[in-house]
Predicted model as a PDB file, atoms N, CA, C, CB and O in Angstrom, pLDDT in the B-factor column:
MODEL        1                                                                  
ATOM      1  N   MET A   1      17.220 -26.006 -10.152  1.00 61.00           N  
ATOM      2  CA  MET A   1      16.045 -25.535  -9.450  1.00 61.00           C  
ATOM      3  C   MET A   1      14.903 -26.551  -9.512  1.00 61.00           C  
ATOM      4  CB  MET A   1      15.596 -24.207 -10.027  1.00 61.00           C  
ATOM      5  O   MET A   1      13.968 -26.484  -8.714  1.00 61.00           O  
ATOM      6  N   LYS A   2      14.974 -27.456 -10.422  1.00 65.00           N  
ATOM      7  CA  LYS A   2      13.885 -28.422 -10.546  1.00 65.00           C  
ATOM      8  C   LYS A   2      13.794 -29.333  -9.321  1.00 65.00           C  
ATOM      9  CB  LYS A   2      14.071 -29.263 -11.807  1.00 65.00           C  
ATOM     10  O   LYS A   2      12.708 -29.783  -8.955  1.00 65.00           O  
ATOM     11  N   GLU A   3      14.943 -29.600  -8.687  1.00 74.00           N  
ATOM     12  CA  GLU A   3      14.891 -30.449  -7.497  1.00 74.00           C  
ATOM     13  C   GLU A   3      14.211 -29.744  -6.329  1.00 74.00           C  
ATOM     14  CB  GLU A   3      16.296 -30.875  -7.095  1.00 74.00           C  
ATOM     15  O   GLU A   3      13.691 -30.403  -5.429  1.00 74.00           O  
ATOM     16  N   ASN A   4      14.208 -28.395  -6.333  1.00 73.00           N  
ATOM     17  CA  ASN A   4      13.527 -27.636  -5.286  1.00 73.00           C  
ATOM     18  C   ASN A   4      12.048 -27.455  -5.581  1.00 73.00           C  
ATOM     19  CB  ASN A   4      14.182 -26.283  -5.115  1.00 73.00           C  
ATOM     20  O   ASN A   4      11.257 -27.205  -4.672  1.00 73.00           O  
ATOM     21  N   GLY A   5      11.675 -27.578  -6.835  1.00 84.00           N  
ATOM     22  CA  GLY A   5      10.276 -27.429  -7.225  1.00 84.00           C  
ATOM     23  C   GLY A   5       9.840 -25.986  -7.386  1.00 84.00           C  
ATOM     24  O   GLY A   5       8.641 -25.709  -7.415  1.00 84.00           O  
ATOM     25  N   ILE A   6      10.803 -25.040  -7.492  1.00 87.00           N  
ATOM     26  CA  ILE A   6      10.460 -23.644  -7.709  1.00 87.00           C  
ATOM     27  C   ILE A   6      11.263 -23.109  -8.888  1.00 87.00           C  
ATOM     28  CB  ILE A   6      10.722 -22.803  -6.434  1.00 87.00           C  
ATOM     29  O   ILE A   6      12.275 -23.685  -9.287  1.00 87.00           O  
ATOM     30  N   SER A   7      10.788 -21.996  -9.432  1.00 89.00           N  
ATOM     31  CA  SER A   7      11.487 -21.398 -10.561  1.00 89.00           C  
ATOM     32  C   SER A   7      12.758 -20.691 -10.100  1.00 89.00           C  
ATOM     33  CB  SER A   7      10.571 -20.416 -11.296  1.00 89.00           C  
ATOM     34  O   SER A   7      12.928 -20.402  -8.916  1.00 89.00           O  
ATOM     35  N   LYS A   8      13.636 -20.422 -11.043  1.00 89.00           N  
ATOM     36  CA  LYS A   8      14.908 -19.773 -10.727  1.00 89.00           C  
ATOM     37  C   LYS A   8      14.679 -18.373 -10.187  1.00 89.00           C  
ATOM     38  CB  LYS A   8      15.808 -19.719 -11.963  1.00 89.00           C  
ATOM     39  O   LYS A   8      15.357 -17.948  -9.251  1.00 89.00           O  
ATOM     40  N   SER A   9      13.722 -17.648 -10.773  1.00 91.00           N  
ATOM     41  CA  SER A   9      13.460 -16.284 -10.316  1.00 91.00           C  
ATOM     42  C   SER A   9      12.947 -16.264  -8.878  1.00 91.00           C  
ATOM     43  CB  SER A   9      12.452 -15.603 -11.238  1.00 91.00           C  
ATOM     44  O   SER A   9      13.318 -15.388  -8.097  1.00 91.00           O  
ATOM     45  N   SER A  10      12.097 -17.223  -8.530  1.00 90.00           N  
ATOM     46  CA  SER A  10      11.604 -17.307  -7.148  1.00 90.00           C  
ATOM     47  C   SER A  10      12.733 -17.651  -6.190  1.00 90.00           C  
ATOM     48  CB  SER A  10      10.484 -18.353  -7.035  1.00 90.00           C  
ATOM     49  O   SER A  10      12.809 -17.100  -5.092  1.00 90.00           O  
ATOM     50  N   TYR A  11      13.607 -18.559  -6.600  1.00 90.00           N  
ATOM     51  CA  TYR A  11      14.745 -18.930  -5.764  1.00 90.00           C  
ATOM     52  C   TYR A  11      15.645 -17.725  -5.507  1.00 90.00           C  
ATOM     53  CB  TYR A  11      15.547 -20.060  -6.423  1.00 90.00           C  
ATOM     54  O   TYR A  11      16.054 -17.476  -4.373  1.00 90.00           O  
ATOM     55  N   CYS A  12      15.950 -16.978  -6.571  1.00 91.00           N  
ATOM     56  CA  CYS A  12      16.827 -15.811  -6.438  1.00 91.00           C  
ATOM     57  C   CYS A  12      16.186 -14.741  -5.558  1.00 91.00           C  
ATOM     58  CB  CYS A  12      17.155 -15.228  -7.821  1.00 91.00           C  
ATOM     59  O   CYS A  12      16.865 -14.098  -4.758  1.00 91.00           O  
ATOM     60  N   TYR A  13      14.871 -14.555  -5.712  1.00 92.00           N  
ATOM     61  CA  TYR A  13      14.155 -13.566  -4.904  1.00 92.00           C  
ATOM     62  C   TYR A  13      14.237 -13.923  -3.425  1.00 92.00           C  
ATOM     63  CB  TYR A  13      12.684 -13.466  -5.348  1.00 92.00           C  
ATOM     64  O   TYR A  13      14.587 -13.079  -2.599  1.00 92.00           O  
ATOM     65  N   TYR A  14      13.914 -15.172  -3.086  1.00 89.00           N  
ATOM     66  CA  TYR A  14      13.926 -15.565  -1.685  1.00 89.00           C  
ATOM     67  C   TYR A  14      15.335 -15.599  -1.108  1.00 89.00           C  
ATOM     68  CB  TYR A  14      13.275 -16.917  -1.524  1.00 89.00           C  
ATOM     69  O   TYR A  14      15.523 -15.329   0.079  1.00 89.00           O  
ATOM     70  N   ALA A  15      16.319 -15.925  -1.924  1.00 90.00           N  
ATOM     71  CA  ALA A  15      17.700 -15.885  -1.456  1.00 90.00           C  
ATOM     72  C   ALA A  15      18.099 -14.459  -1.099  1.00 90.00           C  
ATOM     73  CB  ALA A  15      18.650 -16.454  -2.522  1.00 90.00           C  
ATOM     74  O   ALA A  15      18.809 -14.239  -0.118  1.00 90.00           O  
ATOM     75  N   LYS A  16      17.648 -13.492  -1.887  1.00 91.00           N  
ATOM     76  CA  LYS A  16      17.940 -12.085  -1.615  1.00 91.00           C  
ATOM     77  C   LYS A  16      17.203 -11.598  -0.372  1.00 91.00           C  
ATOM     78  CB  LYS A  16      17.564 -11.221  -2.821  1.00 91.00           C  
ATOM     79  O   LYS A  16      17.786 -10.913   0.468  1.00 91.00           O  
ATOM     80  N   VAL A  17      15.937 -11.945  -0.256  1.00 89.00           N  
ATOM     81  CA  VAL A  17      15.106 -11.488   0.855  1.00 89.00           C  
ATOM     82  C   VAL A  17      15.609 -12.047   2.186  1.00 89.00           C  
ATOM     83  CB  VAL A  17      13.647 -11.897   0.630  1.00 89.00           C  
ATOM     84  O   VAL A  17      15.571 -11.348   3.198  1.00 89.00           O  
ATOM     85  N   MET A  18      16.074 -13.280   2.198  1.00 89.00           N  
ATOM     86  CA  MET A  18      16.528 -13.900   3.438  1.00 89.00           C  
ATOM     87  C   MET A  18      17.802 -13.256   3.975  1.00 89.00           C  
ATOM     88  CB  MET A  18      16.757 -15.380   3.222  1.00 89.00           C  
ATOM     89  O   MET A  18      18.090 -13.374   5.166  1.00 89.00           O  
ATOM     90  N   LYS A  19      18.570 -12.580   3.126  1.00 91.00           N  
ATOM     91  CA  LYS A  19      19.794 -11.909   3.565  1.00 91.00           C  
ATOM     92  C   LYS A  19      19.520 -10.563   4.221  1.00 91.00           C  
ATOM     93  CB  LYS A  19      20.726 -11.718   2.391  1.00 91.00           C  
ATOM     94  O   LYS A  19      20.344 -10.070   4.991  1.00 91.00           O  
ATOM     95  N   GLU A  20      18.370  -9.964   3.924  1.00 90.00           N  
ATOM     96  CA  GLU A  20      18.027  -8.645   4.457  1.00 90.00           C  
ATOM     97  C   GLU A  20      17.538  -8.770   5.902  1.00 90.00           C  
ATOM     98  CB  GLU A  20      16.948  -7.965   3.578  1.00 90.00           C  
ATOM     99  O   GLU A  20      16.899  -9.761   6.255  1.00 90.00           O  
ATOM    100  N   PRO A  21      17.834  -7.770   6.735  1.00 89.00           N  
ATOM    101  CA  PRO A  21      17.330  -7.822   8.116  1.00 89.00           C  
ATOM    102  C   PRO A  21      15.818  -7.578   8.153  1.00 89.00           C  
ATOM    103  CB  PRO A  21      18.058  -6.779   8.996  1.00 89.00           C  
ATOM    104  O   PRO A  21      15.260  -6.933   7.266  1.00 89.00           O  
ATOM    105  N   ASP A  22      15.181  -8.094   9.174  1.00 81.00           N  
ATOM    106  CA  ASP A  22      13.735  -7.931   9.347  1.00 81.00           C  
ATOM    107  C   ASP A  22      13.442  -6.500   9.772  1.00 81.00           C  
ATOM    108  CB  ASP A  22      13.177  -8.940  10.393  1.00 81.00           C  
ATOM    109  O   ASP A  22      13.912  -6.054  10.819  1.00 81.00           O  
ATOM    110  N   LYS A  23      12.663  -5.774   8.962  1.00 80.00           N  
ATOM    111  CA  LYS A  23      12.393  -4.369   9.281  1.00 80.00           C  
ATOM    112  C   LYS A  23      11.364  -4.215  10.397  1.00 80.00           C  
ATOM    113  CB  LYS A  23      11.911  -3.638   8.039  1.00 80.00           C  
ATOM    114  O   LYS A  23      11.190  -3.118  10.927  1.00 80.00           O  
ATOM    115  N   TYR A  24      10.688  -5.287  10.756  1.00 78.00           N  
ATOM    116  CA  TYR A  24       9.699  -5.232  11.825  1.00 78.00           C  
ATOM    117  C   TYR A  24      10.185  -5.907  13.109  1.00 78.00           C  
ATOM    118  CB  TYR A  24       8.413  -5.879  11.366  1.00 78.00           C  
ATOM    119  O   TYR A  24       9.376  -6.182  13.995  1.00 78.00           O  
ATOM    120  N   LEU A  25      11.470  -6.176  13.227  1.00 85.00           N  
ATOM    121  CA  LEU A  25      11.987  -6.913  14.372  1.00 85.00           C  
ATOM    122  C   LEU A  25      11.696  -6.201  15.694  1.00 85.00           C  
ATOM    123  CB  LEU A  25      13.482  -7.125  14.219  1.00 85.00           C  
ATOM    124  O   LEU A  25      11.195  -6.831  16.625  1.00 85.00           O  
ATOM    125  N   GLN A  26      11.992  -4.923  15.795  1.00 82.00           N  
ATOM    126  CA  GLN A  26      11.753  -4.172  17.032  1.00 82.00           C  
ATOM    127  C   GLN A  26      10.262  -4.119  17.356  1.00 82.00           C  
ATOM    128  CB  GLN A  26      12.320  -2.745  16.915  1.00 82.00           C  
ATOM    129  O   GLN A  26       9.867  -4.238  18.516  1.00 82.00           O  
ATOM    130  N   LEU A  27       9.443  -3.940  16.329  1.00 82.00           N  
ATOM    131  CA  LEU A  27       8.002  -3.890  16.538  1.00 82.00           C  
ATOM    132  C   LEU A  27       7.470  -5.242  17.008  1.00 82.00           C  
ATOM    133  CB  LEU A  27       7.292  -3.461  15.252  1.00 82.00           C  
ATOM    134  O   LEU A  27       6.607  -5.296  17.884  1.00 82.00           O  
ATOM    135  N   ARG A  28       7.975  -6.326  16.436  1.00 82.00           N  
ATOM    136  CA  ARG A  28       7.559  -7.659  16.865  1.00 82.00           C  
ATOM    137  C   ARG A  28       7.917  -7.900  18.332  1.00 82.00           C  
ATOM    138  CB  ARG A  28       8.208  -8.732  15.979  1.00 82.00           C  
ATOM    139  O   ARG A  28       7.139  -8.500  19.074  1.00 82.00           O  
ATOM    140  N   GLU A  29       9.078  -7.439  18.741  1.00 85.00           N  
ATOM    141  CA  GLU A  29       9.473  -7.589  20.141  1.00 85.00           C  
ATOM    142  C   GLU A  29       8.551  -6.796  21.061  1.00 85.00           C  
ATOM    143  CB  GLU A  29      10.924  -7.139  20.338  1.00 85.00           C  
ATOM    144  O   GLU A  29       8.204  -7.264  22.146  1.00 85.00           O  
ATOM    145  N   ASN A  30       8.149  -5.593  20.633  1.00 82.00           N  
ATOM    146  CA  ASN A  30       7.210  -4.791  21.425  1.00 82.00           C  
ATOM    147  C   ASN A  30       5.858  -5.482  21.536  1.00 82.00           C  
ATOM    148  CB  ASN A  30       7.036  -3.398  20.803  1.00 82.00           C  
ATOM    149  O   ASN A  30       5.244  -5.478  22.603  1.00 82.00           O  
ATOM    150  N   VAL A  31       5.389  -6.077  20.439  1.00 80.00           N  
ATOM    151  CA  VAL A  31       4.103  -6.776  20.452  1.00 80.00           C  
ATOM    152  C   VAL A  31       4.175  -7.973  21.394  1.00 80.00           C  
ATOM    153  CB  VAL A  31       3.708  -7.232  19.022  1.00 80.00           C  
ATOM    154  O   VAL A  31       3.241  -8.211  22.160  1.00 80.00           O  
ATOM    155  N   LYS A  32       5.265  -8.727  21.349  1.00 83.00           N  
ATOM    156  CA  LYS A  32       5.418  -9.876  22.240  1.00 83.00           C  
ATOM    157  C   LYS A  32       5.421  -9.438  23.698  1.00 83.00           C  
ATOM    158  CB  LYS A  32       6.707 -10.638  21.917  1.00 83.00           C  
ATOM    159  O   LYS A  32       4.824 -10.096  24.549  1.00 83.00           O  
ATOM    160  N   LYS A  33       6.096  -8.324  23.986  1.00 84.00           N  
ATOM    161  CA  LYS A  33       6.151  -7.825  25.356  1.00 84.00           C  
ATOM    162  C   LYS A  33       4.768  -7.391  25.837  1.00 84.00           C  
ATOM    163  CB  LYS A  33       7.138  -6.656  25.459  1.00 84.00           C  
ATOM    164  O   LYS A  33       4.368  -7.716  26.955  1.00 84.00           O  
ATOM    165  N   ILE A  34       4.043  -6.663  25.000  1.00 80.00           N  
ATOM    166  CA  ILE A  34       2.690  -6.228  25.360  1.00 80.00           C  
ATOM    167  C   ILE A  34       1.788  -7.434  25.590  1.00 80.00           C  
ATOM    168  CB  ILE A  34       2.098  -5.321  24.260  1.00 80.00           C  
ATOM    169  O   ILE A  34       1.007  -7.463  26.541  1.00 80.00           O  
ATOM    170  N   PHE A  35       1.901  -8.426  24.715  1.00 79.00           N  
ATOM    171  CA  PHE A  35       1.052  -9.613  24.821  1.00 79.00           C  
ATOM    172  C   PHE A  35       1.372 -10.424  26.066  1.00 79.00           C  
ATOM    173  CB  PHE A  35       1.209 -10.484  23.586  1.00 79.00           C  
ATOM    174  O   PHE A  35       0.454 -10.886  26.744  1.00 79.00           O  
ATOM    175  N   THR A  36       2.652 -10.611  26.387  1.00 84.00           N  
ATOM    176  CA  THR A  36       2.997 -11.378  27.583  1.00 84.00           C  
ATOM    177  C   THR A  36       2.680 -10.607  28.863  1.00 84.00           C  
ATOM    178  CB  THR A  36       4.473 -11.754  27.556  1.00 84.00           C  
ATOM    179  O   THR A  36       2.309 -11.206  29.872  1.00 84.00           O  
ATOM    180  N   ASP A  37       2.824  -9.280  28.825  1.00 82.00           N  
ATOM    181  CA  ASP A  37       2.470  -8.484  29.997  1.00 82.00           C  
ATOM    182  C   ASP A  37       0.975  -8.526  30.286  1.00 82.00           C  
ATOM    183  CB  ASP A  37       2.914  -7.049  29.803  1.00 82.00           C  
ATOM    184  O   ASP A  37       0.555  -8.335  31.427  1.00 82.00           O  
ATOM    185  N   SER A  38       0.165  -8.777  29.245  1.00 77.00           N  
ATOM    186  CA  SER A  38      -1.287  -8.838  29.423  1.00 77.00           C  
ATOM    187  C   SER A  38      -1.748 -10.235  29.832  1.00 77.00           C  
ATOM    188  CB  SER A  38      -1.992  -8.416  28.138  1.00 77.00           C  
ATOM    189  O   SER A  38      -2.946 -10.509  29.892  1.00 77.00           O  
ATOM    190  N   LYS A  39      -0.779 -11.118  30.113  1.00 75.00           N  
ATOM    191  CA  LYS A  39      -1.070 -12.513  30.479  1.00 75.00           C  
ATOM    192  C   LYS A  39      -1.790 -13.239  29.339  1.00 75.00           C  
ATOM    193  CB  LYS A  39      -1.927 -12.565  31.764  1.00 75.00           C  
ATOM    194  O   LYS A  39      -2.663 -14.075  29.572  1.00 75.00           O  
ATOM    195  N   TYR A  40      -1.402 -12.901  28.091  1.00 71.00           N  
ATOM    196  CA  TYR A  40      -1.851 -13.578  26.879  1.00 71.00           C  
ATOM    197  C   TYR A  40      -3.337 -13.421  26.600  1.00 71.00           C  
ATOM    198  CB  TYR A  40      -1.523 -15.025  26.968  1.00 71.00           C  
ATOM    199  O   TYR A  40      -3.952 -14.329  26.040  1.00 71.00           O  
ATOM    200  N   VAL A  41      -3.935 -12.282  26.978  1.00 71.00           N  
ATOM    201  CA  VAL A  41      -5.362 -12.101  26.741  1.00 71.00           C  
ATOM    202  C   VAL A  41      -5.675 -10.946  25.778  1.00 71.00           C  
ATOM    203  CB  VAL A  41      -6.063 -11.865  28.054  1.00 71.00           C  
ATOM    204  O   VAL A  41      -6.818 -10.812  25.340  1.00 71.00           O  
ATOM    205  N   TYR A  42      -4.701 -10.127  25.446  1.00 73.00           N  
ATOM    206  CA  TYR A  42      -4.983  -9.002  24.558  1.00 73.00           C  
ATOM    207  C   TYR A  42      -5.212  -9.475  23.128  1.00 73.00           C  
ATOM    208  CB  TYR A  42      -3.837  -7.990  24.600  1.00 73.00           C  
ATOM    209  O   TYR A  42      -4.559 -10.403  22.651  1.00 73.00           O  
ATOM    210  N   VAL A  43      -6.151  -8.821  22.455  1.00 72.00           N  
ATOM    211  CA  VAL A  43      -6.383  -9.056  21.032  1.00 72.00           C  
ATOM    212  C   VAL A  43      -5.745  -7.917  20.251  1.00 72.00           C  
ATOM    213  CB  VAL A  43      -7.913  -9.171  20.713  1.00 72.00           C  
ATOM    214  O   VAL A  43      -5.154  -7.016  20.848  1.00 72.00           O  
ATOM    215  N   TYR A  44      -5.854  -7.941  18.934  1.00 73.00           N  
ATOM    216  CA  TYR A  44      -5.112  -6.992  18.109  1.00 73.00           C  
ATOM    217  C   TYR A  44      -5.469  -5.537  18.402  1.00 73.00           C  
ATOM    218  CB  TYR A  44      -5.358  -7.286  16.657  1.00 73.00           C  
ATOM    219  O   TYR A  44      -4.607  -4.668  18.270  1.00 73.00           O  
ATOM    220  N   ARG A  45      -6.684  -5.247  18.785  1.00 75.00           N  
ATOM    221  CA  ARG A  45      -7.054  -3.847  19.064  1.00 75.00           C  
ATOM    222  C   ARG A  45      -6.346  -3.326  20.307  1.00 75.00           C  
ATOM    223  CB  ARG A  45      -8.576  -3.717  19.240  1.00 75.00           C  
ATOM    224  O   ARG A  45      -5.881  -2.186  20.326  1.00 75.00           O  
ATOM    225  N   ARG A  46      -6.263  -4.137  21.327  1.00 81.00           N  
ATOM    226  CA  ARG A  46      -5.577  -3.720  22.552  1.00 81.00           C  
ATOM    227  C   ARG A  46      -4.072  -3.644  22.322  1.00 81.00           C  
ATOM    228  CB  ARG A  46      -5.891  -4.690  23.707  1.00 81.00           C  
ATOM    229  O   ARG A  46      -3.402  -2.768  22.869  1.00 81.00           O  
ATOM    230  N   ILE A  47      -3.538  -4.561  21.513  1.00 78.00           N  
ATOM    231  CA  ILE A  47      -2.117  -4.515  21.184  1.00 78.00           C  
ATOM    232  C   ILE A  47      -1.819  -3.258  20.375  1.00 78.00           C  
ATOM    233  CB  ILE A  47      -1.691  -5.782  20.401  1.00 78.00           C  
ATOM    234  O   ILE A  47      -0.794  -2.610  20.586  1.00 78.00           O  
ATOM    235  N   HIS A  48      -2.711  -2.912  19.449  1.00 79.00           N  
ATOM    236  CA  HIS A  48      -2.550  -1.692  18.662  1.00 79.00           C  
ATOM    237  C   HIS A  48      -2.541  -0.467  19.569  1.00 79.00           C  
ATOM    238  CB  HIS A  48      -3.670  -1.572  17.615  1.00 79.00           C  
ATOM    239  O   HIS A  48      -1.742   0.448  19.367  1.00 79.00           O  
ATOM    240  N   ALA A  49      -3.410  -0.444  20.552  1.00 81.00           N  
ATOM    241  CA  ALA A  49      -3.451   0.675  21.496  1.00 81.00           C  
ATOM    242  C   ALA A  49      -2.166   0.729  22.326  1.00 81.00           C  
ATOM    243  CB  ALA A  49      -4.680   0.556  22.422  1.00 81.00           C  
ATOM    244  O   ALA A  49      -1.651   1.812  22.603  1.00 81.00           O  
ATOM    245  N   GLY A  50      -1.653  -0.428  22.718  1.00 81.00           N  
ATOM    246  CA  GLY A  50      -0.407  -0.471  23.475  1.00 81.00           C  
ATOM    247  C   GLY A  50       0.776   0.022  22.658  1.00 81.00           C  
ATOM    248  O   GLY A  50       1.659   0.698  23.187  1.00 81.00           O  
ATOM    249  N   ILE A  51       0.798  -0.308  21.387  1.00 82.00           N  
ATOM    250  CA  ILE A  51       1.865   0.171  20.497  1.00 82.00           C  
ATOM    251  C   ILE A  51       1.761   1.683  20.341  1.00 82.00           C  
ATOM    252  CB  ILE A  51       1.785  -0.526  19.107  1.00 82.00           C  
ATOM    253  O   ILE A  51       2.772   2.385  20.358  1.00 82.00           O  
ATOM    254  N   ALA A  52       0.537   2.181  20.188  1.00 80.00           N  
ATOM    255  CA  ALA A  52       0.334   3.631  20.044  1.00 80.00           C  
ATOM    256  C   ALA A  52       0.743   4.367  21.316  1.00 80.00           C  
ATOM    257  CB  ALA A  52      -1.141   3.939  19.708  1.00 80.00           C  
ATOM    258  O   ALA A  52       1.275   5.475  21.241  1.00 80.00           O  
ATOM    259  N   ASN A  53       0.506   3.774  22.473  1.00 79.00           N  
ATOM    260  CA  ASN A  53       0.905   4.396  23.732  1.00 79.00           C  
ATOM    261  C   ASN A  53       2.418   4.485  23.866  1.00 79.00           C  
ATOM    262  CB  ASN A  53       0.330   3.623  24.903  1.00 79.00           C  
ATOM    263  O   ASN A  53       2.935   5.375  24.541  1.00 79.00           O  
ATOM    264  N   ASN A  54       3.134   3.552  23.217  1.00 77.00           N  
ATOM    265  CA  ASN A  54       4.594   3.581  23.241  1.00 77.00           C  
ATOM    266  C   ASN A  54       5.174   4.582  22.249  1.00 77.00           C  
ATOM    267  CB  ASN A  54       5.141   2.204  22.950  1.00 77.00           C  
ATOM    268  O   ASN A  54       6.381   4.821  22.247  1.00 77.00           O  
ATOM    269  N   GLY A  55       4.332   5.166  21.410  1.00 76.00           N  
ATOM    270  CA  GLY A  55       4.792   6.170  20.461  1.00 76.00           C  
ATOM    271  C   GLY A  55       5.056   5.642  19.069  1.00 76.00           C  
ATOM    272  O   GLY A  55       5.432   6.420  18.192  1.00 76.00           O  
ATOM    273  N   ASP A  56       4.875   4.353  18.825  1.00 75.00           N  
ATOM    274  CA  ASP A  56       5.045   3.787  17.494  1.00 75.00           C  
ATOM    275  C   ASP A  56       3.736   3.882  16.728  1.00 75.00           C  
ATOM    276  CB  ASP A  56       5.523   2.324  17.575  1.00 75.00           C  
ATOM    277  O   ASP A  56       2.659   3.972  17.317  1.00 75.00           O  
ATOM    278  N   THR A  57       3.846   3.861  15.411  1.00 75.00           N  
ATOM    279  CA  THR A  57       2.646   3.906  14.583  1.00 75.00           C  
ATOM    280  C   THR A  57       2.595   2.676  13.696  1.00 75.00           C  
ATOM    281  CB  THR A  57       2.608   5.192  13.730  1.00 75.00           C  
ATOM    282  O   THR A  57       3.587   2.279  13.083  1.00 75.00           O  
ATOM    283  N   ILE A  58       1.421   2.091  13.647  1.00 75.00           N  
ATOM    284  CA  ILE A  58       1.165   0.941  12.772  1.00 75.00           C  
ATOM    285  C   ILE A  58      -0.344   0.861  12.608  1.00 75.00           C  
ATOM    286  CB  ILE A  58       1.766  -0.414  13.364  1.00 75.00           C  
ATOM    287  O   ILE A  58      -1.094   1.260  13.499  1.00 75.00           O  
ATOM    288  N   SER A  59      -0.787   0.346  11.470  1.00 70.00           N  
ATOM    289  CA  SER A  59      -2.211   0.217  11.269  1.00 70.00           C  
ATOM    290  C   SER A  59      -2.767  -0.894  12.156  1.00 70.00           C  
ATOM    291  CB  SER A  59      -2.521  -0.058   9.794  1.00 70.00           C  
ATOM    292  O   SER A  59      -2.026  -1.760  12.621  1.00 70.00           O  
ATOM    293  N   GLU A  60      -4.057  -0.858  12.382  1.00 66.00           N  
ATOM    294  CA  GLU A  60      -4.681  -1.857  13.241  1.00 66.00           C  
ATOM    295  C   GLU A  60      -4.575  -3.238  12.599  1.00 66.00           C  
ATOM    296  CB  GLU A  60      -6.158  -1.496  13.513  1.00 66.00           C  
ATOM    297  O   GLU A  60      -4.356  -4.235  13.287  1.00 66.00           O  
ATOM    298  N   LYS A  61      -4.729  -3.288  11.293  1.00 65.00           N  
ATOM    299  CA  LYS A  61      -4.603  -4.569  10.594  1.00 65.00           C  
ATOM    300  C   LYS A  61      -3.158  -5.060  10.648  1.00 65.00           C  
ATOM    301  CB  LYS A  61      -5.073  -4.438   9.126  1.00 65.00           C  
ATOM    302  O   LYS A  61      -2.917  -6.265  10.732  1.00 65.00           O  
ATOM    303  N   GLY A  62      -2.224  -4.164  10.602  1.00 65.00           N  
ATOM    304  CA  GLY A  62      -0.816  -4.549  10.680  1.00 65.00           C  
ATOM    305  C   GLY A  62      -0.450  -5.139  12.011  1.00 65.00           C  
ATOM    306  O   GLY A  62       0.373  -6.052  12.084  1.00 65.00           O  
ATOM    307  N   SER A  63      -1.054  -4.627  13.078  1.00 64.00           N  
ATOM    308  CA  SER A  63      -0.755  -5.172  14.404  1.00 64.00           C  
ATOM    309  C   SER A  63      -1.326  -6.570  14.562  1.00 64.00           C  
ATOM    310  CB  SER A  63      -1.306  -4.257  15.497  1.00 64.00           C  
ATOM    311  O   SER A  63      -0.792  -7.368  15.332  1.00 64.00           O  
ATOM    312  N   GLY A  64      -2.399  -6.881  13.849  1.00 65.00           N  
ATOM    313  CA  GLY A  64      -2.962  -8.224  13.897  1.00 65.00           C  
ATOM    314  C   GLY A  64      -2.096  -9.233  13.180  1.00 65.00           C  
ATOM    315  O   GLY A  64      -2.088 -10.411  13.538  1.00 65.00           O  
ATOM    316  N   GLY A  65      -1.364  -8.790  12.170  1.00 63.00           N  
ATOM    317  CA  GLY A  65      -0.532  -9.706  11.407  1.00 63.00           C  
ATOM    318  C   GLY A  65       0.816  -9.976  12.009  1.00 63.00           C  
ATOM    319  O   GLY A  65       1.484 -10.934  11.621  1.00 63.00           O  
ATOM    320  N   LEU A  66       1.238  -9.157  12.949  1.00 61.00           N  
ATOM    321  CA  LEU A  66       2.556  -9.367  13.537  1.00 61.00           C  
ATOM    322  C   LEU A  66       2.472 -10.394  14.611  1.00 61.00           C  
ATOM    323  CB  LEU A  66       3.129  -8.078  14.090  1.00 61.00           C  
ATOM    324  O   LEU A  66       3.482 -10.718  15.236  1.00 61.00           O  
TER     325      LEU A  66                                                      
ENDMDL                                                                          
END                                                                             
């Protein structure tokens, strides 16, 4: 692990995490669709409203991070 510059526990953690599927994949695709449909002008509040209109729930801060 010294050649990677990280500890063994960090390496094992990231190796495990990378094998798991992304739990936000469908939501990320919805955000991309909303953003491209808006001709790339929507900000996180409008994207949050678009997600809510589709029936999904996410916090406003969460929609900004996706």
